[in-house]
Structure formats: structure tokens, C-alpha cells
C-alpha positions as CSV (number, residue, x, y, z in Angstrom):
1,M,-10.4,38.4,-48.6
2,D,-9.0,41.2,-47.8
3,F,-9.6,41.5,-44.1
4,L,-8.1,38.1,-43.9
5,D,-4.3,39.5,-44.9
6,T,-4.9,42.7,-43.2
7,I,-2.2,42.3,-40.4
8,F,-2.8,42.5,-36.6
9,L,-0.2,41.6,-33.6
10,D,2.8,40.4,-36.1
11,N,0.0,37.9,-37.7
12,S,-3.0,38.0,-40.3
13,I,-5.9,36.7,-39.5
14,K,-6.0,34.1,-41.9
15,A,-3.3,32.9,-39.3
16,Y,-4.8,33.6,-36.5
17,C,-8.2,31.6,-38.4
18,I,-5.9,28.6,-39.1
19,V,-4.5,27.8,-36.1
20,G,-7.8,28.8,-33.8
21,G,-9.5,25.8,-36.3
22,S,-6.6,23.6,-35.6
23,I,-6.8,24.2,-31.9
24,L,-10.9,23.8,-32.3
25,L,-11.1,20.7,-35.1
26,M,-8.8,19.1,-32.2
27,L,-11.7,19.6,-29.8
28,I,-14.0,18.4,-31.0
29,L,-12.2,14.9,-32.0
30,K,-10.0,14.7,-28.8
31,K,-11.8,12.0,-27.5
32,F,-12.6,9.7,-30.5
33,L,-8.8,10.1,-31.8
34,S,-7.7,9.6,-28.5
35,R,-10.0,6.5,-28.4
36,Y,-8.9,4.8,-31.4
37,I,-4.9,5.4,-30.3
38,A,-5.9,3.7,-26.4
39,S,-7.2,1.2,-28.5
40,L,-3.9,0.4,-31.4
41,L,-1.9,0.4,-27.7
42,Y,-4.7,-2.2,-26.1
43,R,-4.3,-4.6,-29.2
44,L,-0.4,-4.1,-28.5
45,I,-1.5,-5.2,-24.6
46,H,-3.4,-7.4,-25.1
47,R,-1.4,-9.9,-26.9
48,I,0.9,-9.6,-23.3
49,W,-2.2,-9.6,-21.2
50,K,-4.8,-11.8,-22.5
51,N,-7.3,-10.8,-19.9
52,V,-6.7,-7.4,-20.1
53,K,-10.4,-5.7,-19.9
54,K,-10.2,-3.0,-23.1
55,K,-12.8,-0.8,-20.8
56,S,-10.0,-0.8,-17.6
57,F,-7.5,0.5,-19.5
58,V,-9.5,3.0,-22.1
59,D,-10.8,5.1,-18.8
60,L,-7.4,5.1,-17.3
61,V,-5.9,6.3,-20.4
62,L,-7.7,7.9,-22.2
63,E,-8.8,11.6,-20.1
64,P,-4.9,11.8,-20.4
65,M,-4.5,10.8,-23.8
66,E,-6.9,13.7,-24.5
67,W,-5.2,16.4,-23.1
68,F,-1.8,15.3,-24.2
69,L,-3.4,15.5,-28.0
70,L,-5.0,19.3,-28.3
71,I,-1.7,20.0,-25.3
72,L,0.2,18.6,-28.5
73,I,-0.7,20.6,-31.3
74,A,-1.9,23.2,-29.8
75,V,1.5,24.4,-29.0
76,F,2.5,23.3,-32.0
77,A,-0.2,25.5,-34.4
78,I,0.5,28.5,-31.5
79,D,4.3,28.2,-32.7
80,K,3.9,28.9,-35.9
81,L,2.5,32.0,-35.8
82,N,5.0,35.0,-35.2
83,F,5.8,36.5,-31.8
84,P,4.1,39.6,-32.0
85,S,7.1,42.5,-31.8
86,Q,4.5,44.6,-29.4
87,W,5.5,42.1,-26.8
88,S,9.1,42.7,-27.0
89,Y,9.3,42.3,-23.1
90,S,12.7,40.4,-21.2
91,L,11.8,39.3,-17.8
92,Y,16.0,38.1,-15.9
93,G,17.5,38.6,-19.0
94,H,15.4,36.0,-21.0
95,S,12.7,37.5,-23.5
96,A,8.9,37.3,-23.5
97,E,9.3,35.2,-26.5
98,Q,11.6,32.6,-24.9
99,I,8.9,32.4,-21.7
100,L,6.1,31.0,-23.8
101,D,8.5,29.0,-25.7
102,R,9.0,26.8,-22.4
103,L,5.8,27.2,-21.0
104,G,4.9,25.3,-23.4
105,I,7.2,22.6,-23.6
106,A,7.0,22.3,-20.0
107,I,2.7,21.9,-20.2
108,I,3.7,19.3,-23.2
109,I,6.3,17.5,-20.7
110,V,3.5,17.3,-18.2
111,S,0.6,16.1,-20.0
112,F,2.8,13.4,-21.5
113,T,4.5,12.8,-18.2
114,W,0.5,12.4,-16.3
115,L,0.1,10.3,-19.2
116,L,2.8,7.5,-18.6
117,L,1.3,8.2,-14.6
118,R,-2.0,6.7,-15.6
119,M,-0.1,3.5,-17.9
120,V,2.0,2.6,-14.8
121,D,-1.7,2.4,-13.1
122,F,-3.5,0.3,-15.4
123,V,-0.2,-2.2,-15.9
124,A,-0.5,-2.2,-11.6
125,L,-4.0,-2.5,-12.1
126,V,-3.2,-6.1,-14.3
127,M,-1.0,-7.2,-12.1
128,E,-3.2,-7.4,-8.9
129,Q,-5.6,-8.8,-10.5
130,K,-2.6,-11.4,-11.6
131,A,-1.5,-11.7,-7.9
132,I,-5.7,-12.3,-6.7
133,L,-4.8,-15.4,-8.0
134,T,-2.2,-16.7,-6.4
135,E,-2.5,-17.9,-2.5
136,N,0.8,-15.6,-2.0
137,K,-0.3,-12.2,-0.6
138,S,2.8,-11.0,-1.3
139,D,2.8,-10.3,-4.9
140,D,-0.1,-7.4,-3.7
141,Q,2.3,-6.0,-1.8
142,L,5.3,-5.7,-4.1
143,V,2.5,-4.8,-6.5
144,V,1.6,-1.6,-5.5
145,F,5.5,-0.8,-4.0
146,F,6.4,-1.0,-7.5
147,R,3.9,1.2,-9.1
148,D,4.2,3.6,-6.2
149,F,8.3,3.2,-6.9
150,L,7.9,3.7,-10.6
151,K,6.1,6.9,-10.4
152,V,8.1,8.4,-8.2
153,I,10.6,7.8,-10.7
154,I,8.4,8.8,-13.5
155,V,8.4,11.8,-11.9
156,I,11.1,12.6,-11.3
157,G,12.5,12.0,-14.7
158,G,9.5,14.3,-16.1
159,L,11.4,17.3,-13.8
160,L,14.4,16.6,-15.4
161,L,13.5,16.7,-19.0
162,I,11.5,20.4,-18.0
163,I,14.8,21.6,-16.5
164,K,17.0,20.0,-19.9
165,A,14.9,21.3,-21.5
166,C,12.6,24.6,-20.1
167,F,16.2,26.1,-18.5
168,N,19.1,25.0,-20.9
169,Q,21.3,22.5,-18.4
170,P,22.3,20.2,-19.0
171,I,21.3,16.7,-17.5
172,G,25.1,15.3,-16.4
173,N,25.4,18.2,-14.5
174,L,23.2,18.2,-13.0
175,L,22.8,14.3,-11.8
176,T,25.8,15.3,-10.3
177,S,25.3,18.2,-8.3
178,L,21.8,16.9,-7.4
179,S,23.9,12.8,-6.1
180,I,25.7,16.2,-4.1
181,V,22.3,17.4,-3.0
182,G,21.6,14.9,-2.1
183,A,24.5,13.5,-0.3
184,V,23.1,16.4,2.5
185,L,19.4,15.8,2.4
186,A,19.9,12.5,3.2
187,L,22.5,12.8,6.1
188,A,19.0,15.7,7.1
189,A,16.7,13.3,6.6
190,R,17.9,10.3,7.6
191,E,14.2,9.3,9.8
192,S,13.4,8.9,6.3
193,L,15.8,7.1,4.2
194,E,15.6,5.1,7.1
195,N,12.5,3.8,6.1
196,L,12.7,3.4,2.8
197,I,15.4,1.3,3.5
198,A,13.7,-0.8,6.2
199,S,11.0,-1.1,2.9
200,F,13.4,-2.1,1.0
201,I,14.1,-5.0,4.1
202,I,10.4,-5.9,4.6
203,F,9.5,-6.8,0.5
204,F,12.9,-9.1,0.2
205,D,12.4,-10.4,3.3
206,K,8.7,-10.7,4.1
207,P,8.5,-10.5,7.8
208,F,4.5,-10.5,7.1
209,T,3.1,-9.2,4.1
210,T,-0.6,-7.5,3.2
211,G,-3.5,-9.1,5.1
212,D,-1.7,-10.4,8.2
213,T,-2.2,-10.0,12.0
214,L,0.2,-9.3,13.6
215,K,2.0,-8.1,17.3
216,V,4.8,-4.6,17.0
217,N,5.7,-3.0,20.0
218,A,2.2,-2.1,21.5
219,V,-0.2,-2.2,18.3
220,S,-1.9,-4.7,17.2
221,G,-4.0,-5.6,13.5
222,T,-4.0,-7.0,10.5
223,V,-2.2,-5.6,7.6
224,E,-3.6,-3.0,4.9
225,K,-1.2,-1.1,3.2
226,I,3.2,-1.8,3.0
227,G,4.1,1.4,1.7
228,L,7.4,3.1,0.8
229,R,8.1,5.3,4.7
230,S,5.4,3.5,6.5
231,T,3.4,-0.1,7.1
232,R,-0.5,0.6,8.2
233,I,-1.9,-1.8,10.2
234,R,-6.1,-1.8,10.8
235,T,-6.5,-2.3,14.6
236,A,-9.5,-4.4,16.9
237,D,-11.0,-0.8,16.9
238,K,-11.1,-0.1,13.3
239,T,-9.3,2.6,13.8
240,L,-6.0,3.3,11.0
241,V,-2.3,2.6,12.8
242,T,0.8,3.6,10.3
243,V,3.9,2.6,12.5
244,P,7.2,3.5,10.3
245,N,9.0,1.1,8.7
246,K,11.6,1.3,10.5
247,Q,10.4,0.0,13.8
248,M,8.5,-2.3,11.8
249,V,12.6,-3.8,11.1
250,D,14.0,-3.1,14.4
251,S,11.4,-4.9,16.6
252,V,9.6,-7.7,17.6
253,V,7.3,-8.5,15.0
254,D,4.6,-11.2,16.5
255,N,3.3,-12.5,13.0
256,W,0.2,-13.9,14.4
257,S,-0.5,-15.6,10.7
258,L,2.1,-17.8,10.7
259,R,1.1,-19.6,13.8
260,T,1.2,-23.1,13.4
261,Q,-1.7,-23.5,16.1
262,R,-3.3,-21.5,19.2
263,R,-3.0,-22.3,22.2
264,A,-4.3,-21.5,25.4
265,E,-4.0,-22.1,29.2
266,I,-5.9,-22.7,32.0
267,K,-4.1,-22.1,35.3
268,L,-6.6,-23.3,38.3
269,E,-5.2,-21.4,42.6
270,L,-6.4,-25.2,44.4
271,T,-6.7,-23.6,48.6
272,T,-3.7,-26.6,50.3
273,N,-8.1,-28.0,51.9
274,T,-8.1,-28.9,49.0
275,A,-8.3,-33.4,49.1
276,A,-5.4,-35.1,46.8
277,Q,-9.0,-37.5,45.4
278,K,-10.8,-34.5,44.3
279,I,-7.8,-33.0,42.3
280,K,-7.7,-36.0,41.4
281,V,-10.9,-37.0,40.0
282,L,-11.3,-32.7,38.6
283,T,-7.8,-33.1,36.5
284,K,-9.7,-36.7,35.2
285,K,-12.6,-34.5,34.6
286,L,-10.9,-31.5,32.9
287,N,-9.4,-33.7,30.8
288,E,-12.4,-35.7,29.3
289,L,-13.5,-32.0,28.9
290,L,-10.5,-31.2,26.2
291,A,-11.0,-34.2,24.8
292,S,-14.9,-33.4,23.7
293,K,-13.5,-30.4,21.9
294,S,-12.3,-32.6,19.6
295,P,-11.0,-32.1,16.8
296,L,-11.0,-28.0,17.4
297,I,-8.8,-29.8,20.2
298,T,-5.4,-31.3,19.0
299,S,-3.8,-31.6,21.9
300,S,-4.2,-31.3,25.4
301,S,-2.6,-31.9,28.6
302,V,-3.9,-31.0,32.4
303,L,-0.5,-31.4,35.3
304,L,-1.1,-30.2,39.3
305,K,2.0,-28.5,38.5
306,E,3.5,-26.6,41.6
307,I,2.2,-27.1,45.2
308,N,3.4,-24.5,48.0
309,K,1.8,-22.9,51.0
310,S,-0.5,-21.0,49.7
311,G,-1.9,-23.2,47.2
312,M,-1.3,-25.8,44.7
313,S,-1.8,-25.0,41.0
314,L,-3.7,-27.6,38.7
315,V,-2.8,-26.8,34.6
316,A,-5.0,-27.0,31.4
317,E,-3.9,-26.7,28.3
318,Y,-4.6,-27.3,24.7
319,F,-3.9,-26.1,21.4
320,T,-5.5,-26.5,18.5
321,N,-5.4,-25.4,15.0
322,T,-5.4,-21.5,13.2
323,I,-8.8,-21.0,13.4
324,S,-10.0,-17.3,13.1
325,L,-9.5,-15.2,16.9
326,E,-13.3,-15.2,16.9
327,A,-13.6,-18.7,17.0
328,F,-11.2,-19.4,19.0
329,D,-13.2,-16.9,21.5
330,T,-16.0,-19.3,22.0
331,L,-13.9,-21.9,22.8
332,K,-12.2,-20.3,25.5
333,Q,-15.7,-18.9,27.0
334,E,-17.3,-22.4,26.6
335,I,-14.0,-24.3,28.5
336,N,-13.7,-21.6,30.7
337,F,-17.7,-21.8,31.7
338,A,-17.5,-26.2,32.0
339,V,-14.5,-24.9,34.5
340,K,-16.4,-23.2,36.8
341,E,-19.7,-25.4,36.7
342,I,-17.0,-28.6,37.3
343,M,-15.3,-26.7,40.3
344,E,-18.9,-25.7,41.9
345,A,-19.9,-29.1,41.3
346,D,-17.1,-31.0,43.0
347,K,-17.3,-28.6,45.8
348,I,-13.2,-27.6,45.3
349,E,-12.6,-24.3,45.8
350,F,-10.1,-21.1,44.4
351,A,-7.2,-19.8,45.9
352,V,-6.7,-15.9,46.7
353,N,-6.3,-15.5,42.7
354,A,-7.8,-18.6,41.6
355,L,-8.8,-18.3,37.7
356,T,-5.5,-17.2,35.0
357,V,-6.3,-17.3,32.1
358,A,-4.1,-17.0,29.1
359,V,-2.9,-17.0,25.5
């Protein structure tokens, strides 16, 4: 017993044993305790969202919960010890004891912030599962957007708590200072602020959503993600292009996914020597060709639209439903081959720049 009462660095060996034992016990039990607390939280969440899987919740929350409990117990246990007088020194007017106390508080706030971020990830996961079940793709992008937005708010809140608790600065005055600094930074980072505002415009105006195929400026592809600053587009070459949201708002966006039909045009430039009867026969055969592709082709027309000294222009135009681009290209190829065969069979000659296909 005399050994346990021995004083070392202003604390008895017994006090060190109690603190060390508490931390060691928590280290052993942290997993079980965390699982138990996570299970209690899951019961509350399960009442709101019935389709929530317990494993998904526990997997996301368990690790930060373990560290939060361990850090909390360790800081509170160490706080019961007397600060050694041998370590009394100051740094910029702050004693070592004050620095260690504030460091402990900062670690607790950081671990709790990490736990909250994981909770946000879990809520976002649940909302994503619900959004997948709906046909409206805008739900998917809203979940991702607000998940990222909430994370930014939580991190800022954590930083403000650290400043308040560790540096003893009034948050009210700090927010006033931050608003002034924020205004200066906003002017300096005007482009980033414009992209952020543009992201809100995209989410509420909804000119496109995640999964849409579109063309903006010289970039065309499928929208994979709409973030706070930029939109990511996967091109036909499988490259990922990042376009600032301001450009997505200011530029003309051609949303191919919102097309009600696909259109194709074949422009045949014929020589002036082509007989009128041959043109009539060609027109009839082209109409029959396009009609044979029903129901893929919903409507079509073949017209002699222009006659000039360079030649004559016969234009075949047809529309399809919103079939896939691959199926549309295959159909165009079949029709182009058939048109070429008809021209060769009837011995109809092309003028210069004879064949033009437009979409």
C-alpha cells in the first residue's frame, strides 16, 4: 500500500493506476459499448425509416463512436490528475496546463464532429436508397448536394466551437469579424462564389439532372455529378470533364435526354442532267424505304427542295422515338446503305458534295 501512495509528479501511483485502468478498460470495452449505443440510436432511427438496415448504420457509425467514447473517457480521466509543478512553463502567456486542457477539448470536438459527419453520410445513404426508387433523377442529385452542404456546415460549426472553447473567443464578435472577412474573401474569390450560386440555380431550376446526356459548349456526355462548384460529365471517350457551374448556367445547354424525338436528314445533291422521272421514282422508293422502318420511324418526308445551276437537292427527313444513340446510329447506317443501293440501281449520279447526313 505504501508503494501506491508514493507521489510521482504531484500524483500518487494509485491515481495513475486508476486513470490508466479506466482508459484500458474503455479500450477493451469500447467496441461493445459503441455497438450498444449504436443499437439504441438505430432503434430511434428505425422508427422513422423502416427500411434502414442495421448493418449499414453500424458500419458507418461504429468507428467514430469508438474513438469518441475512448477520447472522452481518456480526457476526463486525465483531467482528474494534478498537473505536475515540474512542467510549469508558459508559451505566449499561456501555461502548459491551459494548453493541454484546451488541446483535450479540441480533440473531443474533432471526434464528435467526425461522428456527426458519419451520421450525415448514413442519412444521405438512406435518402439515396429512397431516391433510386423514384423516376425523377433530380432527387438523386439533391441528396448528394445537401449531404455535401451539411458536411460543410458541420465542419464550420466544429471550427467555431474549437475557437470558442479553446481560445475563449466570443462567437458573436467572431461571426461579425468573419462576415467582414467573408465579404473581402467573396470579392477575392468571386468566381468560386458565382459557381456556388450557380449550383443552387441548377438544383432549383433543373435544366438537367444526374444521368442526363447533354452538350454544353464543345463538351458532350452524361452528367455523373453536380457539385457545389462544378459539374462532372463523362464523355463518349470515357474521359471525365469538369465544367464550372457558372458555365453550365451561362452557356446554352442542349439536353439530349429531354428530346421527345430524334431527327435525321439525308440531303442528296443530284446533277442537273438527272431526269425528272428518275427523281420521282427515287422519291417514291425513299418514301417506301422509310415507311418500311416503322414503328422505329414515326414520321418522314422526301422532297425535292431546291433546283439551281449546280444541281438539285433532294432531302429525306425522318424522326424516331427517343431510342438509344447506338440504336439510332445503326438505323441511320441501314438507311444510308439502302439509299446508296437505290441510287446505284437506278444509275443516278451525285453532284459535287453529293451526300450530306445531318442530325
